[in-house]
Residue, then its C-alpha position, 0 to 999 in steps of 0.5 A: m500500500k502506498d504511503e498516502s493510502l496508508k496515511k488515510i487508512l490510519q486516519y480512519q482508524k484514528n477516527e474509529i477509536t476516538e468515537h469508540i471512546l467518546y460513545g462509551a463516555l457518553a453512555k456513562r451519563a445517559t439513561p438506562e435505555n440510551q446507555k444500551v444504544l450508546k454502548k452498542i454504537s461504541e462496540d461498532e466503532l471498536r469493530h471498525y477500528n479492529f478492521f482497519k488495524k488488520i490492514t495497517g498492522r498498527d495501533v493508533s491513539p485517539s484524538w483526545f481533543k475531539i473526545y473532550f470537545y464533543r463531551f463538552v458539546s453534549r453537556i450543553f446541547g444534549f446527546t442527540f445534537t452531538i451524535k448528529m454532528m458526529d454522524n455528519g462526519e461518518l457520512q463524509a467518511e463513508h463517501n471517502y471509503e469508495e476510493f479504497e474499494d479496489k485496493i481493499p475489497g469489501i471495505k465500502k460494503i462493510i462500512s456502509d452496512e455499519v453506518k446504516h446500522e448505527r443510524v438505526l441505533m441513533e434513531q432509538i435514542e430518546e432525549d426529553v428536550l427533543k420531545h418538546m422541540g415543537s413547543m420550543v420552536l413555537a416559543i422562540n419564533n413567537s418571542i423573537q417576532e413579538i418582542t422585536g416588534i415591540v422594541v422596534g415599534l416603541t423605539f420610533a414611537i417613544a424614543n426613550a431607552l429606559m421607558i422602552g425597556k420597562t414597557a417591553l419587559i412588562s409586555g414580555l413577562a405578560a406574554t411569557l405567562a400567557m404563552v406558558a398557560s396556552e401551551y400547557l392547556s394545548q398539550k394537555a388537551e392533545s396528550g391528556q398527560d399532566s406531566y407531559a403538558a407541564k414539561a412542554a410549558l416549562y420549556t416554552g417558558i424558559v425559551y420565551i423568558a430567555v429571549v425577552i431578557f436578551l432583547v430587553s437588556p440593551f435598553f437598560i444598559f444603553s441610554n441611546h435608544y438607537v444603540a440599544l435597538l441595534s444591540a437588540i437586533i444583533a441579539v436576534v440575529i445570534i439567537l436565530s442563527a444558533f437555534t436554527f443551527f441546532m434545529s437543523v442538525v437535530k432534524g436534518l434540515n437544510y440550515r441555510k433554507a431554514l435560517a432564510e425562512v425564519s429571517i424573512i418572517t421575522a424581517i416582515v414582522v419587524s418592518l410592519s412594527f417599524m411602520i406602526g411605530i412611525g405611524m403612532k409617532l406621526i399621529f400622536g407625537 
């Protein structure tokens, strides 16, 4: 085998042992049901590693940076998000294996079968937060569009940063309580389960109030209402980008398309709010 080919195989081997250790580490923090799935995936990765080891005749050290990085990501965004990110790397690797089909007969079929098997296992992983993804999406879209609309409208109608902040905060808290109550009743009627409805309402409330805090805070920090508004809009961009990325990875959506759709809807709401604010100022002064 040529040095270049051997180098690539060794890299694949390194990836397999890295993911074997990582999945094993994630399994230790998982629920009993998810633990079984993650351990099974870890065993699959070890088989991949041993397959390549027979070809190279070498032992390879894992990438400890990746292990620590993905463990950190899993603590913030959860198992599903982390595994989906890793799975994207698996898909790329599966495509790259094709170049070795002639040199190592059967490699593409073996790896392809294993990757498909892992994907089936991944679909069995259950994470509480994902059960309420719909509630979270509704909360973040409503909160961003509503609170952004309020601060934009008030900025051009009142032109007083502190007054805008107080008014938007009161509106945001009231909207949070209304949203939480509505989500609880909606989920209770749909599922018939108090615990499920309560968790959906909790996630809705957390997301909604977090957006309110991010968007309203600049008006308490900056005395210039235009600077505060600019800061709030930057916060909107960051929140939309981050949440859309999370949702795209978990749900397997096209990130650019999803972000464009959310951005267009939000821009329309903000534009209408701007016109309402200007109109109020012209009419009432």
